[in-house]
C-alpha positions in Angstrom: 0.0 0.0 0.0 2.9 2.3 0.8 4.4 1.6 -2.7 1.0 2.5 -4.3 0.9 5.7 -2.4 4.5 6.6 -3.2 3.8 6.0 -6.9 0.7 8.2 -6.7 2.6 10.9 -4.9 5.4 10.9 -7.4 3.0 11.0 -10.3 1.1 13.9 -8.8 4.2 15.9 -8.2 5.3 15.3 -11.9 1.9 16.6 -13.0 2.6 19.7 -11.0 0.2 19.0 -8.2 1.0 20.1 -4.7 -0.3 19.2 -1.3 -2.9 21.2 0.6 -2.9 22.3 4.1 -5.8 20.7 6.0 -6.1 19.6 9.7 -4.7 16.1 10.3 -7.6 13.7 10.8 -5.4 10.6 11.1 -4.7 11.0 14.8 -8.3 11.6 15.5 -9.2 8.3 13.7 -6.6 6.5 15.9 -7.9 7.9 19.2 -11.6 7.4 18.2 -10.8 3.8 17.3 -9.0 3.2 20.6 -11.8 4.9 22.5 -14.3 2.7 20.8 -12.2 -0.4 21.4 -12.3 0.2 25.1 -15.9 -0.7 24.9 -15.5 -3.5 22.4 -16.1 -1.7 19.1 -13.0 -0.6 17.3 -14.7 1.9 15.0 -12.2 2.5 12.1 -10.4 -0.8 12.1 -11.7 -1.5 8.6 -9.5 1.4 7.3 -6.3 -0.6 7.9 -4.1 -0.5 4.7 -3.6 -4.2 4.9 -7.3 -4.8 4.8 -7.8 -2.5 1.8 -5.0 -3.8 -0.4 -5.3 -7.5 0.5 -9.0 -7.5 -0.4 -8.3 -6.1 -3.9 -6.1 -9.1 -4.7 -9.2 -11.3 -4.4 -11.2 -9.5 -7.1 -10.3 -12.1 -9.8 -12.0 -15.0 -7.9 -14.6 -13.1 -5.9 -15.6 -10.3 -8.3 -19.2 -10.8 -7.3 -18.5 -10.1 -3.6 -19.7 -6.6 -2.7 -17.2 -6.3 0.2 -14.3 -6.7 -2.1 -15.5 -3.9 -4.3 -15.7 -1.6 -1.3 -12.0 -2.1 -0.8 -11.3 -1.7 -4.5 -13.2 1.7 -4.5 -11.3 2.6 -1.4 -7.9 1.9 -3.1 -8.9 3.9 -6.1 -10.0 6.8 -3.9 -6.7 6.7 -1.9 -4.5 6.6 -5.0 -6.6 9.3 -6.7 -6.4 11.8 -3.9 -2.7 11.3 -3.6 -2.3 12.2 -7.2 -4.4 15.3 -6.8 -2.8 16.3 -3.5 0.5 14.3 -3.0 1.1 12.8 0.5 -2.4 13.8 1.8 -3.5 10.3 2.7 -0.5 9.0 4.6 0.0 12.3 6.5 -3.6 13.5 7.0 -6.1 10.6 6.8 -4.5 7.1 7.3 -5.1 5.8 10.9 -1.9 3.7 10.6 0.1 6.8 9.6 -1.5 8.6 12.4 -0.4 5.9 14.9 3.1 6.1 13.5 3.1 9.9 13.9 1.9 9.6 17.5 4.6 7.1 18.4 7.4 9.0 16.6 6.6 12.7 17.2 5.7 12.8 20.8 8.5 14.1 23.0 7.1 12.6 26.1 6.2 9.1 27.1 2.8 7.6 25.9 1.7 7.9 29.5 1.8 11.7 29.2 -1.4 11.4 27.2 -3.1 10.6 30.5 -1.2 13.2 32.6 -3.4 15.9 34.1 -2.4 19.4 33.2 -3.5 21.9 35.7 -2.4 25.3 34.4 -5.0 27.9 35.3 -3.7 30.2 32.6 -4.6 27.9 29.8 -7.2 29.3 27.5 -9.9 27.3 25.8 -8.0 27.5 22.5 -4.8 26.2 24.0 -6.7 23.4 25.6 -7.9 22.2 22.2 -4.5 22.4 20.5 -2.6 20.6 23.3 -1.8 17.1 21.9 -2.4 15.3 25.1 -5.8 17.0 25.5 -6.8 16.4 21.9 -6.0 12.7 22.4 -8.1 12.6 25.6 -11.0 14.4 23.8 -10.9 11.9 20.9 -10.6 8.9 23.2 -13.6 10.1 25.1 -15.5 10.9 21.9 -14.9 7.3 20.6 -16.0 5.8 23.9 -19.1 8.0 24.1 -20.0 7.2 20.4 -19.6 3.5 21.0 -21.6 3.7 24.3 -24.4 5.5 22.5 -24.5 2.8 19.7 -24.4 -0.2 22.1 -28.2 -0.5 22.4 -28.5 -0.5 18.6 -25.7 -2.9 18.2 -26.9 -5.2 20.9 -30.1 -5.9 19.0 -28.2 -7.0 15.9 -28.1 -10.7 15.2 -24.8 -12.4 16.0 -23.3 -13.6 12.7 -22.0 -17.1 12.0 -18.2 -16.9 11.9 -15.7 -19.3 10.3 -14.5 -22.3 12.5 -12.1 -21.4 15.3 -13.4 -17.9 15.7 -13.0 -16.2 19.1 -16.0 -14.9 20.9 -17.6 -12.0 19.0 -16.3 -9.1 21.1 -12.7 -10.3 20.7 -13.1 -11.4 17.1 -14.1 -8.0 15.8 -11.0 -6.5 17.5 -8.5 -9.1 16.4 -9.7 -9.6 12.8 -7.8 -7.4 10.3 -10.4 -7.7 7.5 -7.6 -8.9 5.2 -9.7 -11.4 3.3 -7.2 -14.3 3.6 -9.9 -16.7 4.8 -12.2 -15.7 2.0 -9.6 -16.3 -0.7 -8.6 -19.8 0.5 -12.1 -21.2 1.2 -12.8 -24.0 -1.3 -16.5 -23.9 -0.7 -16.8 -20.1 -1.3 -19.1 -19.8 1.8 -17.2 -16.9 3.4 -18.5 -13.4 2.7 -18.0 -9.9 3.9 -20.3 -8.4 6.5 -21.5 -5.2 5.0 -22.8 -3.8 8.3 -26.0 -5.9 8.5 -24.8 -7.3 11.9 -23.1 -4.5 13.6 -20.9 -1.4 13.0 -17.9 -3.1 14.5 -18.4 -6.2 12.3 -18.0 -4.2 9.0 -16.0 -6.2 6.4 -15.4 -9.1 8.8 -15.9 -12.6 7.5 -19.3 -14.3 7.9 -20.5 -17.7 6.6 -23.3 -18.1 4.1 -24.6 -21.7 3.7 -27.1 -20.9 0.9 -25.3 -23.0 -1.7 -22.5 -24.9 0.1 -21.2 -25.9 3.5 -18.0 -26.0 5.6 -16.2 -29.1 4.5 -15.4 -31.5 7.3 -11.9 -32.0 6.1 -11.0 -28.4 5.5 -9.1 -26.1 7.9 -7.6 -23.7 5.3 -9.2 -20.6 6.8 -7.7 -21.2 10.2 -4.3 -21.8 8.6 -4.5 -18.6 6.5 -5.6 -16.2 9.2 -2.6 -14.0 10.0 -3.9 -12.3 13.2 -5.2 -15.2 15.3 -8.8 -14.1 15.0 -9.3 -17.8 13.9 -7.6 -20.3 16.1 -5.6 -22.7 14.0 -7.3 -26.2 14.1 -6.2 -29.7 13.3 -8.2 -32.2 11.3 -9.1 -34.0 14.5 -10.3 -30.8 16.2 -12.5 -29.7 13.3 -15.5 -32.0 14.1 -15.8 -30.9 17.7 -15.6 -27.1 17.0 -19.2 -26.0 16.8 -19.7 -23.2 14.3 -23.3 -23.0 15.2 -26.4 -25.2 15.5 -29.3 -26.0 13.2 -32.6 -24.2 13.8 -35.5 -26.3 12.4 -38.8 -24.7 11.4 -41.3 -27.5 10.7 -43.8 -25.0 9.3 -41.4 -24.6 6.3 -40.2 -28.2 6.1 -41.7 -30.4 3.4 -42.3 -33.1 5.9 -44.9 -30.8 7.5 -46.8 -30.8 4.2 -46.9 -34.6 3.9 -44.1 -34.7 1.3 -41.2 -37.0 1.3 -37.8 -35.4 2.0 -34.5 -36.7 3.5 -32.2 -34.0 2.1 -30.8 -32.7 5.4 -30.2 -36.2 6.8 -28.5 -37.4 3.7 -26.3 -34.4 3.4 -25.1 -34.3 7.1 -21.5 -35.6 7.2 -21.7 -36.1 11.0 -24.9 -38.3 11.1 -26.3 -35.7 13.5 -29.8 -35.5 11.9 -32.6 -38.1 12.1 -36.4 -38.1 11.9 -38.9 -38.8 14.7 -42.3 -40.1 14.0 -45.3 -38.8 16.0 -48.4 -41.1 16.3 -50.4 -38.1 17.5 -49.9 -36.0 14.4 -49.0 -39.0 12.2 -46.1 -37.1 10.8 -42.3 -36.9 11.0 -40.2 -34.2 12.5 -36.5 -33.3 12.2 -34.3 -34.0 15.2 -30.8 -32.8 15.6 -28.2 -34.4 17.9 -26.4 -31.4 19.1 -23.5 -33.5 20.5 -22.6 -34.7 17.0 -23.4 -31.5 15.0 -20.7 -28.9 14.4 -22.9 -26.5 12.4 -21.1 -27.1 9.1 -24.2 -26.0 7.2 -24.6 -29.0 4.9 -28.2 -29.4 6.1 -29.0 -25.8 5.2 -27.3 -25.9 1.9 -29.2 -29.0 0.9 -32.7 -28.0 2.1 -35.1 -27.7 -0.9 -37.8 -25.8 1.0 -38.7 -22.4 -0.7 -38.8 -19.5 -0.4 -37.5 -19.9 3.1 -35.3 -22.9 4.1 -36.7 -25.1 6.8 -33.3 -25.5 8.5 -30.8 -22.7 9.2 -27.6 -22.5 11.1 -27.7 -20.1 14.0 -25.3 -19.1 16.8 -25.7 -21.5 19.7 -27.2 -18.9 22.0 -29.6 -17.6 19.4 -31.6 -20.7 18.6 -35.4 -20.4 18.6 -37.9 -23.1 19.2 -40.8 -23.5 16.6 -44.0 -25.1 17.7 
């Protein structure tokens, strides 16, 4: 990403373009992100240069994935503004550049950010321009913004993550949105979260079992994850890691309409699905052995019910019971 920016900066200068003087927003992005992270929602983590550039490399295989195009547009935007105004992104907008500036330019220790300055002669204008005070203001703003959004975010459904994912609050902070898991998945079931689950989940990987499932012999995503957001698994550990659990809605199931169907049982690689016959209703219902199931999604992918599938993979603590 730095090489792309250097090339854009050089091209812009050759074209006679010059930088413009604007306030640096990069450090504000850093402190806002850290402030939000204190409450579990790192607000601008998706702006990481690694995330933007790495996702563009997946365009060839995943050109239909909207999240990839968001990063592609972001890269085009960054390169374009650096041509128009050389060096503006790295010095004024990039959170990573802002973090590097904070670490390299401060004359005092990082702890000085939290040092109380009690100078009665300070004016309001000086208070704003003091670096330590600006940092505290941004930290507080990020924390307050996140606190205000928590009631909204709490009502969002928890997404289904790839196998080996940490708990949700830790996962969204550790995941770099680099797209490595998406690129190596042979089933093409990993997609980008476009914000439908929560603000902090933006561009993180989620699973979609609409057409395929998480293969029982595949651990490629856990091996490709560079940050540890996905714990590396062995072939023996994969079956006992529960990605989620099936939620069965017999109102949608073909068996509930006196039609023959055994798609979910036949597709299940763990033999976790069977049918139970009721002499009261003289019908069969789907039963899932939660001890055997790891939530691979084979049942959901194979379910022929339309327009809504009768069996869906849900987070273990979000299962509903249909009567």
